[in-house]
C-alpha positions as CSV (number, residue, x, y, z in Angstrom):
1,M,9.0,38.6,-10.1
2,N,5.0,39.1,-10.9
3,K,2.7,37.8,-7.9
4,K,0.9,36.2,-10.2
5,I,3.5,33.6,-11.0
6,I,4.5,33.4,-8.1
7,I,1.3,32.2,-6.0
8,L,0.9,29.6,-9.5
9,A,3.8,28.1,-8.5
10,I,2.7,28.0,-5.6
11,F,-0.3,26.3,-6.6
12,T,0.8,23.9,-8.7
13,F,3.5,22.6,-5.7
14,G,0.8,22.5,-3.4
15,S,-1.8,20.4,-5.3
16,I,2.0,18.2,-6.6
17,V,2.1,17.2,-3.4
18,V,-1.3,17.2,-2.0
19,Y,-2.6,14.9,-5.0
20,S,0.3,12.1,-5.4
21,C,-1.3,8.8,-5.3
22,Q,-3.2,7.6,-8.5
23,H,-7.2,8.8,-8.8
24,I,-9.1,6.9,-11.1
25,S,-12.6,6.7,-11.2
26,G,-13.3,7.2,-7.4
27,T,-10.6,5.1,-6.6
28,Y,-6.9,6.3,-4.6
29,I,-4.6,3.5,-5.1
30,S,-0.6,3.8,-4.0
31,T,1.6,4.3,-7.3
32,Y,5.4,3.9,-7.7
33,G,7.5,7.0,-6.4
34,S,4.5,8.6,-4.9
35,M,5.6,10.2,-2.0
36,A,2.1,10.8,-1.0
37,G,2.3,7.9,2.2
38,R,5.3,9.3,3.6
39,N,2.8,10.7,6.7
40,M,2.1,7.8,7.4
41,N,2.4,5.6,10.5
42,G,1.5,2.7,12.7
43,N,-2.4,1.6,11.0
44,C,-3.4,3.3,7.8
45,M,-6.8,2.2,8.4
46,D,-6.8,3.6,12.2
47,C,-7.8,7.1,10.7
48,H,-8.3,6.2,6.5
49,K,-11.4,3.8,7.5
50,T,-15.1,4.0,6.3
51,G,-16.1,7.5,5.6
52,A,-12.3,9.3,6.6
53,T,-11.8,12.3,5.5
54,Y,-9.8,11.0,2.4
55,G,-11.0,7.8,1.9
56,G,-11.5,4.4,3.6
57,F,-9.0,2.3,2.0
58,S,-9.5,-1.2,1.6
59,I,-6.2,-2.5,1.8
60,A,-3.4,-0.5,3.4
61,G,0.1,-1.2,4.8
62,T,3.7,-0.5,4.5
63,L,6.6,-2.7,3.4
64,Y,10.1,-2.8,5.0
65,R,13.3,-4.3,4.6
66,S,14.2,-7.9,6.0
67,D,15.7,-5.4,9.1
68,S,12.2,-4.9,9.6
69,V,13.0,-0.9,10.2
70,T,13.8,0.7,7.6
71,R,11.0,1.1,4.8
72,Y,10.7,-0.8,1.3
73,P,9.8,1.5,-1.7
74,N,8.7,0.5,-4.7
75,G,7.8,-3.1,-4.3
76,T,4.4,-4.6,-4.9
77,I,1.7,-6.8,-3.0
78,Y,-0.2,-9.1,-4.5
79,F,-3.6,-10.9,-2.7
80,Y,-4.2,-14.0,-4.4
81,G,-7.5,-17.0,-3.7
82,K,-5.1,-19.6,-2.2
83,P,-1.8,-20.1,-1.3
84,R,1.2,-20.2,-3.6
85,D,2.2,-23.9,-4.8
86,S,5.0,-26.3,-4.1
87,T,6.0,-25.1,-7.2
88,G,5.8,-21.1,-6.0
89,A,2.7,-20.7,-8.8
90,D,-0.3,-18.4,-7.7
91,S,-3.4,-19.7,-8.2
92,T,-6.9,-16.6,-8.7
93,L,-5.1,-12.8,-8.2
94,I,-7.5,-10.9,-6.8
95,A,-5.8,-7.4,-5.8
96,K,-2.0,-5.9,-7.2
97,V,-1.3,-2.5,-5.0
98,Q,1.9,-0.5,-5.9
99,V,3.8,0.7,-2.8
100,D,5.1,4.1,-3.0
101,G,7.9,5.6,-2.6
102,V,8.1,5.3,1.0
103,G,7.0,2.4,1.5
104,N,3.4,2.5,1.8
105,F,0.6,0.6,-0.1
106,Y,-3.2,1.4,0.2
107,T,-5.7,1.7,-2.4
108,T,-9.8,3.1,-1.5
109,H,-11.2,-0.3,-4.5
110,P,-13.3,-2.1,-2.7
111,Y,-12.0,-5.6,-2.9
112,D,-13.8,-8.6,-1.3
113,L,-11.1,-10.0,1.4
114,S,-14.1,-12.4,3.2
115,L,-13.3,-15.7,1.6
116,G,-9.8,-15.3,2.8
117,V,-7.3,-14.1,0.3
118,Y,-2.5,-14.8,0.4
119,A,-0.4,-11.9,0.5
120,T,2.6,-12.1,-1.3
121,V,5.5,-9.5,-1.3
122,V,7.9,-8.5,-3.9
123,S,10.4,-6.3,-3.9
124,A,12.0,-3.7,-6.5
125,A,14.2,-6.3,-6.3
126,G,12.2,-9.2,-7.3
127,D,12.9,-11.1,-3.9
128,S,9.4,-12.4,-2.4
129,A,8.0,-13.7,0.7
130,S,3.8,-14.9,0.6
131,M,1.4,-15.5,3.9
132,Q,0.6,-19.2,4.4
133,S,-2.1,-18.8,6.2
134,P,-5.7,-16.4,4.9
135,I,-6.1,-13.3,5.8
136,T,-10.0,-11.1,5.7
137,N,-8.7,-7.8,6.5
138,G,-6.5,-5.8,4.2
139,S,-5.9,-3.9,7.7
140,C,-1.6,-5.3,7.4
141,N,-0.4,-2.5,10.0
142,S,-3.4,-3.5,12.0
143,C,-1.2,-7.4,12.8
144,H,2.3,-6.5,11.1
145,G,4.0,-4.5,13.2
146,V,1.6,-5.1,17.0
147,I,1.2,-8.6,16.8
148,Q,3.3,-10.5,14.3
149,G,7.0,-8.9,12.6
150,N,6.3,-5.8,10.4
151,V,5.5,-6.4,6.6
152,S,9.1,-7.4,5.0
153,V,11.1,-9.0,2.7
154,N,14.7,-8.7,1.4
């Protein structure tokens, strides 16, 4: 086989693997089905902090099924200005981040969480769970999986 074709094939495959998160105008964000987060484990922001080689995340974490062991791919994480009310209605949407194909979510978009936001996770099947306390830090795995249960949904 022609060496140029083999080299081109290897380069193309390598580019797809390395560049499998969505890149929009300087912002990296996880997308449904992406496998870019497959090697992430623990607190994402231990490595992906401001100024890190691969960019600093403003929001990052891992979504699990209700067993808190099995990762749950292709869900969505929403951040609102107020908690859900008794009817399930949400307030102003601050951020929306897709969960990738291995259960991780992340973005480098500079969201301001300093006034406190309320997180709601929605699984690919449509089940949801909401935090009732505000957070001011997008490093979800710094608490969840450490001093709180994993971010999980049915």
